[in-house]
C-alpha positions in Angstrom: -5.5 -11.3 3.4 -2.1 -12.1 5.5 -0.6 -14.0 2.4 -1.8 -11.1 -0.2 0.2 -8.5 2.0 3.3 -11.0 2.6 3.4 -11.1 -1.9 3.1 -7.5 -1.8 6.3 -6.8 0.5 7.8 -9.6 -1.5 7.3 -7.9 -4.8 8.3 -4.3 -3.5 11.4 -6.1 -2.0 12.1 -7.8 -5.6 11.5 -4.3 -7.3 13.7 -2.7 -4.9 16.1 -5.2 -5.9 16.1 -4.1 -9.6 16.4 -0.3 -9.0 19.1 -1.2 -6.7 21.2 -2.9 -9.1 20.4 0.2 -11.6 21.8 2.7 -8.7 24.7 0.8 -8.3 26.0 1.2 -11.6 25.7 4.7 -11.3 27.8 5.3 -8.1 31.5 4.9 -7.9 32.7 6.7 -4.5 31.9 4.6 -1.8 31.0 7.0 0.5 28.6 8.0 -1.7 27.5 4.7 -2.1 26.8 4.4 1.3 25.1 7.5 1.7 22.9 6.7 -1.5 21.8 3.2 0.1 20.4 4.7 3.2 18.4 7.2 1.1 17.3 4.5 -1.1 15.9 2.6 1.2 14.3 5.1 2.8 12.8 7.0 0.1 11.7 4.2 -1.6 9.7 3.3 1.5 11.7 -0.1 2.1 12.3 0.9 5.4 11.3 3.7 7.6 14.9 4.8 8.4 18.5 3.6 8.0 21.4 3.9 9.3 25.0 2.6 8.4 27.9 2.9 11.3 31.8 1.9 9.9 34.6 1.7 12.6 38.0 1.3 11.6 40.1 -1.5 12.1 40.3 -1.3 15.9 36.5 -0.9 16.2 37.0 2.9 16.7 34.3 5.3 15.0 35.5 6.2 11.5 32.2 7.2 9.3 28.2 6.9 9.7 25.6 8.1 7.6 21.6 8.1 7.9 18.4 8.7 6.2 15.3 9.3 7.5 16.3 10.3 11.1 17.7 13.4 10.9 19.2 15.6 13.6 18.0 12.9 16.2 20.9 10.8 14.9 23.2 13.0 16.2 23.1 11.9 19.7 23.5 8.3 18.4 26.8 9.5 16.4 28.2 10.8 19.3 27.6 8.1 21.7 29.5 5.3 19.0 32.5 8.3 18.8 32.6 7.7 22.4 32.9 4.0 21.9 29.1 3.5 23.5 27.5 1.0 21.5 23.5 0.5 21.1 22.9 -3.2 21.6 21.5 -3.7 18.2 24.9 -2.2 16.9 26.9 -4.8 19.1 25.1 -7.7 18.7 25.2 -7.2 14.7 29.2 -6.3 15.0 29.9 -9.3 17.1 27.2 -12.0 15.9 27.1 -13.0 12.4 23.3 -13.1 11.6 20.4 -10.3 11.4 19.8 -9.3 14.8 15.8 -8.1 15.3 14.6 -5.8 18.0 10.8 -6.2 18.3 10.8 -4.1 21.9 12.8 -1.3 21.8 11.7 -0.3 25.7 13.2 -3.3 27.0 16.1 -4.0 24.2 17.2 -0.6 23.4 17.6 1.1 26.8 20.9 2.9 26.2 20.0 4.1 22.5 18.8 7.9 21.6 16.7 6.6 19.5 14.6 4.6 21.7 11.6 7.0 21.4 11.6 7.6 18.1 11.7 4.1 17.4 8.4 3.2 19.6 6.5 1.1 17.2 9.0 0.1 15.0 11.1 -3.2 14.3 14.2 -2.9 14.2 17.0 -5.2 12.3 20.6 -4.9 12.2 23.3 -6.7 10.3 26.9 -6.8 9.9 28.6 -5.9 6.8 31.5 -7.9 6.0 33.7 -7.6 3.0 35.9 -11.3 3.1 35.3 -12.3 6.4 36.6 -8.3 7.5 33.9 -6.9 9.4 33.4 -3.3 7.6 30.5 -1.9 9.8 27.0 -2.3 10.7 23.4 -1.3 8.9 20.2 -0.6 11.0 16.9 -0.4 9.4 13.9 0.3 10.9 10.0 -0.6 9.6 6.8 -0.3 11.4 5.9 -3.2 13.5 2.3 -2.9 11.8 3.9 -4.0 8.5 5.3 -7.2 9.7 2.7 -9.9 9.9 3.1 -12.3 12.7 4.7 -15.1 11.0 7.9 -16.5 10.8 7.7 -16.1 6.5 7.9 -12.1 6.9 10.8 -12.4 8.8 12.7 -14.2 7.2 11.8 -12.5 3.9 13.2 -9.4 5.9 16.1 -11.1 7.1 17.0 -12.3 3.8 16.6 -8.9 1.9 18.8 -7.3 4.5 21.7 -10.2 4.0 21.8 -9.8 0.4 21.9 -5.7 0.2 24.8 -6.1 2.3 26.2 -8.8 0.1 25.5 -6.8 -3.2 26.8 -3.6 -2.5 30.1 -4.8 -1.3 30.3 -2.2 1.2 
């Protein structure tokens, strides 16, 4: 049963990659691409919600976009504009690996999305371009979608890393 669910998720992510490559061929504006990435991931039910934040080269807020969060995103965006970063943002921005939050009550105490993310697993990763940190992508999926083994966590981590790489954003 667990193996079949993992296989289904692998297939869903594989199909998403193919569709994602098609999307990349149609959008040439970077801001439109960033927004399309968020909506693609939510509309295709890869993740329940997504946000991407881009600071400038002094780590000051420059641009953010989201999908699946709506007006609940504004308090977080305002917090980021004031350079008050959430734990997942800080970890991902300063560390070079996918960060996983599986208990938002403990790990996300200063995040305005804490109640929205109850029952979800959060993954975040920094977006780099030639060793230069461009921003951070944060995705959420219902915790029940993750199986309890390491292989599903690795699957999600690999997909998120690949997504950051192929977008080139």
